[in-house]
N, CA and C atoms as an extended XYZ file, in Angstrom:
435
Properties=species:S:1:pos:R:3:atomname:S:1:resname:S:1:resid:I:1 pbc="F F F"
N        -3.822        1.054       -8.897 N   MET     1
C        -3.358        0.378       -7.705 CA  MET     1
C        -4.454       -0.576       -7.222 C   MET     1
N        -4.058       -1.772       -6.851 N   ASP     2
C        -5.004       -2.779       -6.384 CA  ASP     2
C        -5.574       -2.433       -5.018 C   ASP     2
N        -6.858       -2.755       -4.884 N   TRP     3
C        -7.522       -2.625       -3.598 CA  TRP     3
C        -7.735       -4.024       -3.058 C   TRP     3
N        -7.490       -4.181       -1.770 N   GLU     4
C        -7.587       -5.481       -1.127 CA  GLU     4
C        -8.554       -5.391        0.048 C   GLU     4
N        -9.424       -6.380        0.167 N   LEU     5
C       -10.318       -6.459        1.316 CA  LEU     5
C        -9.546       -6.918        2.538 C   LEU     5
N        -9.739       -6.210        3.635 N   LEU     6
C        -9.256       -6.647        4.942 CA  LEU     6
C       -10.492       -7.192        5.659 C   LEU     6
N       -10.672       -8.512        5.673 N   PRO     7
C       -11.924       -9.081        6.186 CA  PRO     7
C       -12.322       -8.531        7.556 C   PRO     7
N       -13.607       -8.126        7.620 N   ARG     8
C       -14.239       -7.615        8.841 CA  ARG     8
C       -13.576       -6.339        9.368 C   ARG     8
N       -12.717       -5.700        8.538 N   ARG     9
C       -11.996       -4.510        9.002 CA  ARG     9
C       -12.094       -3.341        8.053 C   ARG     9
N       -11.822       -3.578        6.745 N   GLY    10
C       -11.771       -2.458        5.817 CA  GLY    10
C       -11.106       -2.840        4.516 C   GLY    10
N       -10.299       -1.896        3.981 N   ILE    11
C        -9.619       -2.106        2.713 CA  ILE    11
C        -8.171       -1.645        2.813 C   ILE    11
N        -7.352       -2.168        1.921 N   ARG    12
C        -5.955       -1.743        1.804 CA  ARG    12
C        -5.744       -1.288        0.368 C   ARG    12
N        -5.130       -0.125        0.228 N   ILE    13
C        -4.756        0.432       -1.068 CA  ILE    13
C        -3.246        0.607       -1.014 C   ILE    13
N        -2.518       -0.298       -1.629 N   GLY    14
C        -1.060       -0.260       -1.487 CA  GLY    14
C        -0.703       -0.480       -0.032 C   GLY    14
N        -0.060        0.513        0.585 N   VAL    15
C         0.284        0.408        2.006 CA  VAL    15
C        -0.730        1.135        2.896 C   VAL    15
N        -1.706        1.795        2.284 N   THR    16
C        -2.704        2.561        3.024 CA  THR    16
C        -3.860        1.656        3.447 C   THR    16
N        -4.168        1.655        4.735 N   GLU    17
C        -5.314        0.904        5.237 CA  GLU    17
C        -6.401        1.856        5.685 C   GLU    17
N        -7.630        1.580        5.242 N   ILE    18
C        -8.810        2.323        5.660 CA  ILE    18
C        -9.669        1.326        6.432 C   ILE    18
N        -9.833        1.549        7.720 N   VAL    19
C       -10.539        0.575        8.546 CA  VAL    19
C       -11.771        1.204        9.190 C   VAL    19
N       -12.808        0.391        9.249 N   VAL    20
C       -14.027        0.802        9.929 CA  VAL    20
C       -13.671        1.062       11.389 C   VAL    20
N       -14.169        2.186       11.913 N   GLY    21
C       -13.849        2.602       13.278 CA  GLY    21
C       -12.824        3.719       13.332 C   GLY    21
N       -12.239        4.065       12.178 N   ALA    22
C       -11.229        5.132       12.131 CA  ALA    22
C       -11.897        6.504       12.134 C   ALA    22
N       -11.235        7.492       12.700 N   PRO    23
C       -11.756        8.862       12.653 CA  PRO    23
C       -11.750        9.406       11.223 C   PRO    23
N       -12.744       10.217       10.904 N   ARG    24
C       -12.879       10.796        9.565 CA  ARG    24
C       -11.626       11.564        9.147 C   ARG    24
N       -11.039       12.304       10.052 N   SER    25
C        -9.854       13.092        9.716 CA  SER    25
C        -8.705       12.197        9.258 C   SER    25
N        -8.522       11.054        9.901 N   GLU    26
C        -7.461       10.123        9.503 CA  GLU    26
C        -7.763        9.494        8.145 C   GLU    26
N        -9.026        9.147        7.911 N   VAL    27
C        -9.418        8.554        6.636 CA  VAL    27
C        -9.182        9.550        5.511 C   VAL    27
N        -9.595       10.789        5.703 N   ARG    28
C        -9.410       11.811        4.673 CA  ARG    28
C        -7.932       12.038        4.379 C   ARG    28
N        -7.125       12.075        5.412 N   GLN    29
C        -5.693       12.270        5.225 CA  GLN    29
C        -5.096       11.093        4.442 C   GLN    29
N        -5.484        9.879        4.785 N   ALA    30
C        -4.954        8.690        4.109 CA  ALA    30
C        -5.392        8.634        2.650 C   ALA    30
N        -6.629        9.009        2.371 N   LEU    31
C        -7.143        8.927        1.003 CA  LEU    31
C        -6.703       10.095        0.121 C   LEU    31
N        -6.160       11.140        0.725 N   ALA    32
C        -5.728       12.316       -0.049 CA  ALA    32
C        -4.653       11.967       -1.080 C   ALA    32
N        -3.878       10.931       -0.821 N   GLN    33
C        -2.846       10.539       -1.784 CA  GLN    33
C        -3.405        9.731       -2.954 C   GLN    33
N        -4.679        9.316       -2.878 N   HIS    34
C        -5.288        8.490       -3.922 CA  HIS    34
C        -6.450        9.168       -4.648 C   HIS    34
N        -7.033       10.195       -4.025 N   PHE    35
C        -8.240       10.826       -4.564 CA  PHE    35
C        -8.194       12.336       -4.379 C   PHE    35
N        -8.952       13.055       -5.211 N   PRO    36
C        -9.185       14.469       -4.901 CA  PRO    36
C       -10.052       14.570       -3.649 C   PRO    36
N       -10.202       15.759       -3.072 N   PRO    37
C       -11.044       15.899       -1.874 CA  PRO    37
C       -12.434       15.312       -2.116 C   PRO    37
N       -13.053       14.766       -1.056 N   PRO    38
C       -14.334       14.072       -1.229 CA  PRO    38
C       -15.485       15.014       -1.555 C   PRO    38
N       -16.428       14.452       -2.292 N   ASP    39
C       -17.721       15.106       -2.481 CA  ASP    39
C       -18.647       14.577       -1.397 C   ASP    39
N       -19.562       15.397       -0.945 N   ASN    40
C       -20.570       14.960        0.021 CA  ASN    40
C       -21.909       14.917       -0.697 C   ASN    40
N       -22.262       13.737       -1.229 N   PRO    41
C       -23.376       13.663       -2.159 CA  PRO    41
C       -24.765       13.848       -1.556 C   PRO    41
N       -25.023       13.281       -0.418 N   ARG    42
C       -26.391       13.280        0.077 CA  ARG    42
C       -26.545       13.884        1.462 C   ARG    42
N       -25.586       13.652        2.303 N   LYS    43
C       -25.710       14.156        3.661 CA  LYS    43
C       -24.336       14.315        4.297 C   LYS    43
N       -24.257       15.077        5.370 N   PRO    44
C       -22.960       15.351        5.996 CA  PRO    44
C       -22.262       14.107        6.551 C   PRO    44
N       -23.001       13.026        6.763 N   SER    45
C       -22.395       11.818        7.322 CA  SER    45
C       -21.725       10.954        6.260 C   SER    45
N       -21.649       11.406        5.019 N   GLU    46
C       -21.047       10.627        3.943 CA  GLU    46
C       -19.957       11.404        3.230 C   GLU    46
N       -18.940       10.686        2.800 N   ASP    47
C       -17.944       11.203        1.876 CA  ASP    47
C       -17.983       10.326        0.646 C   ASP    47
N       -17.893       10.951       -0.503 N   GLN    48
C       -17.832       10.216       -1.763 CA  GLN    48
C       -16.493       10.514       -2.404 C   GLN    48
N       -15.739        9.456       -2.692 N   TYR    49
C       -14.451        9.591       -3.361 CA  TYR    49
C       -14.559        8.980       -4.743 C   TYR    49
N       -14.075        9.741       -5.741 N   GLU    50
C       -14.172        9.249       -7.106 CA  GLU    50
C       -12.971        9.720       -7.915 C   GLU    50
N       -12.453        8.805       -8.711 N   ASN    51
C       -11.474        9.161       -9.727 CA  ASN    51
C       -11.801        8.336      -10.968 C   ASN    51
N       -10.923        8.267      -11.922 N   SER    52
C       -11.245        7.584      -13.180 CA  SER    52
C       -11.422        6.077      -13.008 C   SER    52
N       -10.914        5.507      -11.932 N   ASP    53
C       -10.975        4.061      -11.714 CA  ASP    53
C       -11.922        3.619      -10.608 C   ASP    53
N       -12.294        4.511       -9.715 N   ARG    54
C       -12.979        4.102       -8.498 CA  ARG    54
C       -14.118        5.036       -8.132 C   ARG    54
N       -15.082        4.449       -7.437 N   LEU    55
C       -16.121        5.208       -6.743 CA  LEU    55
C       -16.370        4.495       -5.432 C   LEU    55
N       -16.219        5.226       -4.349 N   VAL    56
C       -16.413        4.641       -3.027 CA  VAL    56
C       -17.152        5.640       -2.146 C   VAL    56
N       -18.137        5.130       -1.392 N   PHE    57
C       -18.850        5.927       -0.403 CA  PHE    57
C       -18.374        5.514        0.977 C   PHE    57
N       -18.157        6.488        1.829 N   LEU    58
C       -17.811        6.232        3.223 CA  LEU    58
C       -18.883        6.869        4.089 C   LEU    58
N       -19.382        6.115        5.057 N   ARG    59
C       -20.419        6.631        5.950 CA  ARG    59
C       -19.891        6.656        7.375 C   ARG    59
N       -20.222        7.763        8.045 N   TYR    60
C       -19.726        8.026        9.394 CA  TYR    60
C       -20.889        8.170       10.366 C   TYR    60
N       -20.611        7.929       11.651 N   ASP    61
C       -21.624        8.172       12.675 CA  ASP    61
C       -21.537        9.622       13.145 C   ASP    61
N       -22.308        9.970       14.158 N   ASP    62
C       -22.349       11.350       14.663 CA  ASP    62
C       -21.025       11.814       15.250 C   ASP    62
N       -20.167       10.875       15.627 N   ALA    63
C       -18.859       11.219       16.179 CA  ALA    63
C       -17.769       11.233       15.102 C   ALA    63
N       -18.184       11.180       13.816 N   ASP    64
C       -17.259       11.152       12.681 CA  ASP    64
C       -16.325        9.945       12.704 C   ASP    64
N       -16.877        8.811       13.113 N   THR    65
C       -16.159        7.542       13.093 CA  THR    65
C       -16.669        6.727       11.909 C   THR    65
N       -15.764        6.185       11.111 N   LEU    66
C       -16.138        5.428        9.923 CA  LEU    66
C       -16.937        4.183       10.308 C   LEU    66
N       -18.117        4.055        9.712 N   GLN    67
C       -18.999        2.919        9.992 CA  GLN    67
C       -19.155        1.989        8.792 C   GLN    67
N       -18.934        2.498        7.587 N   GLU    68
C       -19.201        1.705        6.392 CA  GLU    68
C       -18.355        2.183        5.226 C   GLU    68
N       -17.855        1.229        4.464 N   ILE    69
C       -17.126        1.478        3.224 CA  ILE    69
C       -17.910        0.775        2.128 C   ILE    69
N       -18.365        1.525        1.146 N   MET    70
C       -19.142        0.929        0.062 CA  MET    70
C       -18.383        1.127       -1.249 C   MET    70
N       -17.851        0.032       -1.784 N   CYS    71
C       -17.110        0.057       -3.044 CA  CYS    71
C       -18.103       -0.118       -4.183 C   CYS    71
N       -18.262        0.922       -4.997 N   ILE    72
C       -19.255        0.942       -6.065 CA  ILE    72
C       -18.625        0.635       -7.418 C   ILE    72
N       -17.391        1.051       -7.627 N   ASN    73
C       -16.762        0.880       -8.929 CA  ASN    73
C       -15.283        0.583       -8.719 C   ASN    73
N       -14.777       -0.358       -9.504 N   GLY    74
C       -13.356       -0.679       -9.446 CA  GLY    74
C       -13.098       -2.023       -8.795 C   GLY    74
N       -11.955       -2.566       -9.087 N   SER    75
C       -11.571       -3.877       -8.586 CA  SER    75
C       -11.364       -3.856       -7.071 C   SER    75
N       -11.800       -4.926       -6.430 N   LEU    76
C       -11.544       -5.166       -5.009 CA  LEU    76
C       -11.275       -6.649       -4.889 C   LEU    76
N       -10.157       -7.005       -4.282 N   ARG    77
C        -9.743       -8.407       -4.251 CA  ARG    77
C        -9.598       -8.933       -2.825 C   ARG    77
N        -9.774      -10.234       -2.719 N   LEU    78
C        -9.451      -11.010       -1.523 CA  LEU    78
C        -8.498      -12.088       -2.008 C   LEU    78
N        -7.206      -11.848       -1.838 N   GLY    79
C        -6.229      -12.759       -2.425 CA  GLY    79
C        -6.373      -12.758       -3.934 C   GLY    79
N        -6.608      -13.933       -4.506 N   GLU    80
C        -6.763      -14.067       -5.951 CA  GLU    80
C        -8.209      -13.907       -6.408 C   GLU    80
N        -9.141      -13.730       -5.482 N   VAL    81
C       -10.561      -13.657       -5.820 CA  VAL    81
C       -10.985      -12.206       -6.041 C   VAL    81
N       -11.515      -11.921       -7.233 N   GLU    82
C       -12.082      -10.612       -7.532 CA  GLU    82
C       -13.457      -10.532       -6.895 C   GLU    82
N       -13.685       -9.484       -6.096 N   LEU    83
C       -14.959       -9.331       -5.391 CA  LEU    83
C       -15.945       -8.429       -6.123 C   LEU    83
N       -15.464       -7.417       -6.815 N   HIS    84
C       -16.383       -6.441       -7.402 CA  HIS    84
C       -16.563       -6.583       -8.903 C   HIS    84
N       -15.516       -6.604       -9.672 N   ASP    85
C       -15.617       -6.639      -11.131 CA  ASP    85
C       -15.887       -8.063      -11.614 C   ASP    85
N       -17.056       -8.592      -11.233 N   THR    86
C       -17.428       -9.960      -11.541 CA  THR    86
C       -18.945      -10.095      -11.429 C   THR    86
N       -19.419      -11.318      -11.527 N   THR    87
C       -20.840      -11.595      -11.327 CA  THR    87
C       -21.032      -12.277       -9.987 C   THR    87
N       -22.268      -12.234       -9.487 N   PHE    88
C       -22.548      -12.889       -8.218 CA  PHE    88
C       -22.376      -14.401       -8.333 C   PHE    88
N       -22.766      -14.977       -9.473 N   ALA    89
C       -22.621      -16.420       -9.658 CA  ALA    89
C       -21.146      -16.827       -9.524 C   ALA    89
N       -20.251      -16.097      -10.194 N   GLU    90
C       -18.822      -16.400      -10.105 CA  GLU    90
C       -18.288      -16.170       -8.698 C   GLU    90
N       -18.644      -15.028       -8.127 N   LEU    91
C       -18.133      -14.677       -6.809 CA  LEU    91
C       -18.604      -15.663       -5.747 C   LEU    91
N       -19.888      -15.962       -5.709 N   SER    92
C       -20.393      -16.873       -4.673 CA  SER    92
C       -19.766      -18.255       -4.823 C   SER    92
N       -19.533      -18.694       -6.062 N   SER    93
C       -18.880      -19.978       -6.290 CA  SER    93
C       -17.464      -19.989       -5.707 C   SER    93
N       -16.699      -18.914       -5.972 N   HIS    94
C       -15.340      -18.808       -5.423 CA  HIS    94
C       -15.355      -18.770       -3.895 C   HIS    94
N       -16.245      -17.956       -3.334 N   LEU    95
C       -16.283      -17.821       -1.876 CA  LEU    95
C       -16.691      -19.129       -1.202 C   LEU    95
N       -17.696      -19.792       -1.742 N   GLU    96
C       -18.136      -21.058       -1.152 CA  GLU    96
C       -17.042      -22.121       -1.263 C   GLU    96
N       -16.292      -22.123       -2.363 N   ALA    97
C       -15.180      -23.074       -2.515 CA  ALA    97
C       -14.091      -22.830       -1.469 C   ALA    97
N       -13.980      -21.593       -1.017 N   LEU    98
C       -13.000      -21.252        0.022 CA  LEU    98
C       -13.557      -21.452        1.431 C   LEU    98
N       -14.819      -21.904        1.542 N   GLY    99
C       -15.414      -22.194        2.846 CA  GLY    99
C       -16.217      -21.066        3.450 C   GLY    99
N       -16.441      -19.993        2.698 N   TYR   100
C       -17.243      -18.874        3.191 CA  TYR   100
C       -18.723      -19.145        2.918 C   TYR   100
N       -19.584      -18.552        3.732 N   THR   101
C       -21.022      -18.728        3.549 CA  THR   101
C       -21.648      -17.447        3.015 C   THR   101
N       -22.737      -17.621        2.291 N   ILE   102
C       -23.536      -16.519        1.764 CA  ILE   102
C       -24.901      -16.626        2.435 C   ILE   102
N       -25.344      -15.515        3.068 N   THR   103
C       -26.593      -15.538        3.831 CA  THR   103
C       -27.472      -14.348        3.456 C   THR   103
N       -28.693      -14.371        3.939 N   GLU   104
C       -29.581      -13.218        3.801 CA  GLU   104
C       -28.950      -12.036        4.543 C   GLU   104
N       -29.201      -10.823        4.075 N   PRO   105
C       -28.555       -9.665        4.710 CA  PRO   105
C       -29.087       -9.395        6.112 C   PRO   105
N       -28.189       -9.033        6.994 N   ALA   106
C       -28.560       -8.703        8.371 CA  ALA   106
C       -28.659       -7.192        8.582 C   ALA   106
N       -27.842       -6.413        7.897 N   TYR   107
C       -27.756       -4.972        8.110 CA  TYR   107
C       -28.390       -4.205        6.961 C   TYR   107
N       -28.241       -4.717        5.757 N   TYR   108
C       -28.755       -4.069        4.551 CA  TYR   108
C       -30.075       -4.692        4.140 C   TYR   108
N       -30.809       -3.979        3.305 N   VAL   109
C       -32.053       -4.496        2.736 CA  VAL   109
C       -31.744       -5.316        1.489 C   VAL   109
N       -30.755       -4.888        0.724 N   ASP   110
C       -30.422       -5.506       -0.551 CA  ASP   110
C       -29.240       -6.449       -0.425 C   ASP   110
N       -29.130       -7.347       -1.396 N   GLY   111
C       -27.949       -8.179       -1.515 CA  GLY   111
C       -27.914       -9.361       -0.583 C   GLY   111
N       -26.711       -9.892       -0.435 N   GLN   112
C       -26.431      -11.045        0.410 CA  GLN   112
C       -25.215      -10.713        1.264 C   GLN   112
N       -25.125      -11.337        2.419 N   ASP   113
C       -23.983      -11.140        3.301 CA  ASP   113
C       -23.016      -12.310        3.216 C   ASP   113
N       -21.766      -12.026        3.480 N   CYS   114
C       -20.756      -13.036        3.738 CA  CYS   114
C       -20.216      -12.702        5.123 C   CYS   114
N       -20.808      -13.315        6.162 N   PRO   115
C       -20.476      -12.918        7.541 CA  PRO   115
C       -19.003      -13.064        7.896 C   PRO   115
N       -18.344      -14.100        7.386 N   GLU   116
C       -16.938      -14.311        7.724 CA  GLU   116
C       -16.057      -13.177        7.218 C   GLU   116
N       -16.467      -12.549        6.121 N   LEU   117
C       -15.697      -11.428        5.571 CA  LEU   117
C       -16.207      -10.080        6.064 C   LEU   117
N       -17.416      -10.065        6.656 N   GLY   118
C       -17.993       -8.804        7.112 CA  GLY   118
C       -18.398       -7.906        5.963 C   GLY   118
N       -18.951       -8.515        4.890 N   VAL   119
C       -19.353       -7.733        3.720 CA  VAL   119
C       -20.784       -8.045        3.313 C   VAL   119
N       -21.379       -7.061        2.645 N   ASN   120
C       -22.644       -7.232        1.947 CA  ASN   120
C       -22.322       -7.118        0.469 C   ASN   120
N       -22.898       -8.019       -0.317 N   ILE   121
C       -22.660       -8.069       -1.757 CA  ILE   121
C       -23.999       -7.871       -2.441 C   ILE   121
N       -24.120       -6.818       -3.240 N   ALA   122
C       -25.372       -6.555       -3.950 CA  ALA   122
C       -25.119       -6.551       -5.450 C   ALA   122
N       -26.067       -7.143       -6.187 N   THR   123
C       -25.996       -7.112       -7.644 CA  THR   123
C       -26.787       -5.917       -8.149 C   THR   123
N       -26.632       -5.638       -9.415 N   ARG   124
C       -27.395       -4.544      -10.020 CA  ARG   124
C       -28.892       -4.822       -9.941 C   ARG   124
N       -29.291       -6.085      -10.130 N   GLU   125
C       -30.705       -6.431       -9.989 CA  GLU   125
C       -31.193       -6.181       -8.564 C   GLU   125
N       -30.375       -6.508       -7.559 N   ASP   126
C       -30.756       -6.308       -6.155 CA  ASP   126
C       -31.146       -4.872       -5.859 C   ASP   126
N       -30.485       -3.932       -6.524 N   VAL   127
C       -30.705       -2.517       -6.212 CA  VAL   127
C       -31.582       -1.817       -7.242 C   VAL   127
N       -32.359       -2.617       -7.979 N   GLY   128
C       -33.344       -2.032       -8.883 CA  GLY   128
C       -32.959       -2.006      -10.343 C   GLY   128
N       -31.842       -2.629      -10.681 N   GLY   129
C       -31.434       -2.680      -12.089 CA  GLY   129
C       -32.223       -3.720      -12.862 C   GLY   129
N       -31.748       -4.013      -14.041 N   ASP   130
C       -32.424       -4.980      -14.900 CA  ASP   130
C       -32.527       -6.344      -14.238 C   ASP   130
N       -33.666       -6.993      -14.469 N   GLU   131
C       -33.864       -8.348      -13.960 CA  GLU   131
C       -32.772       -9.248      -14.524 C   GLU   131
N       -32.260      -10.117      -13.695 N   ASP   132
C       -31.199      -11.063      -14.060 CA  ASP   132
C       -29.856      -10.394      -14.326 C   ASP   132
N       -29.662       -9.135      -13.907 N   ASP   133
C       -28.354       -8.493      -14.033 CA  ASP   133
C       -27.529       -8.897      -12.814 C   ASP   133
N       -26.655       -9.854      -13.021 N   ASP   134
C       -25.884      -10.512      -11.967 CA  ASP   134
C       -24.564       -9.807      -11.669 C   ASP   134
N       -24.272       -8.708      -12.381 N   GLU   135
C       -23.033       -7.971      -12.124 CA  GLU   135
C       -23.081       -7.368      -10.720 C   GLU   135
N       -21.931       -7.342      -10.058 N   ILE   136
C       -21.866       -6.792       -8.703 CA  ILE   136
C       -22.016       -5.271       -8.773 C   ILE   136
N       -22.934       -4.736       -7.980 N   GLU   137
C       -23.145       -3.286       -7.863 CA  GLU   137
C       -22.272       -2.714       -6.758 C   GLU   137
N       -22.249       -3.393       -5.622 N   TRP   138
C       -21.406       -2.917       -4.523 CA  TRP   138
C       -20.922       -4.069       -3.666 C   TRP   138
N       -19.808       -3.780       -3.008 N   ILE   139
C       -19.300       -4.558       -1.878 CA  ILE   139
C       -19.241       -3.558       -0.736 C   ILE   139
N       -19.989       -3.838        0.326 N   ALA   140
C       -20.021       -2.933        1.474 CA  ALA   140
C       -19.392       -3.631        2.680 C   ALA   140
N       -18.485       -2.912        3.303 N   ILE   141
C       -17.814       -3.397        4.511 CA  ILE   141
C       -18.313       -2.552        5.662 C   ILE   141
N       -18.763       -3.167        6.720 N   TRP   142
C       -19.277       -2.406        7.853 CA  TRP   142
C       -18.802       -3.041        9.140 C   TRP   142
N       -18.955       -2.303       10.200 N   ARG   143
C       -18.540       -2.801       11.505 CA  ARG   143
C       -19.530       -3.855       11.950 C   ARG   143
N       -19.104       -5.088       11.914 N   SER   144
C       -19.974       -6.175       12.363 CA  SER   144
C       -19.436       -6.707       13.682 C   SER   144
N       -20.350       -7.173       14.482 N   THR   145
C       -19.937       -7.650       15.814 CA  THR   145
C       -19.777       -9.148       15.825 C   THR   145
């Protein structure tokens, strides 16, 4: 099933929307139809969802409100533009042609931001992978003001 970016809000999986600011209980209920129960990999404020096609981390605040969606594996689209299963060179070219800007990150240490979409885009090289590895490592959606 295709995943679609909801700019500055979250993601859509079919008819299911996962939006930053949603309560953890609602997110878990919505994702139950797409994934097995989440793993909590590092700390109680995170849920990790994984199946054969996808890996996604969700981060919550102390009130169990979704603050960040990090797509690590699998296709994520904005209309006809592939955001994840591509290279940064291809992606930035497509985004700039559509009038979006790419800037230094404001919230993250790694990657580049696209403020109009409310995403951080990191390559494998950005996060410590091989030099010149331009493949996208993650697309992170967070609550931006």
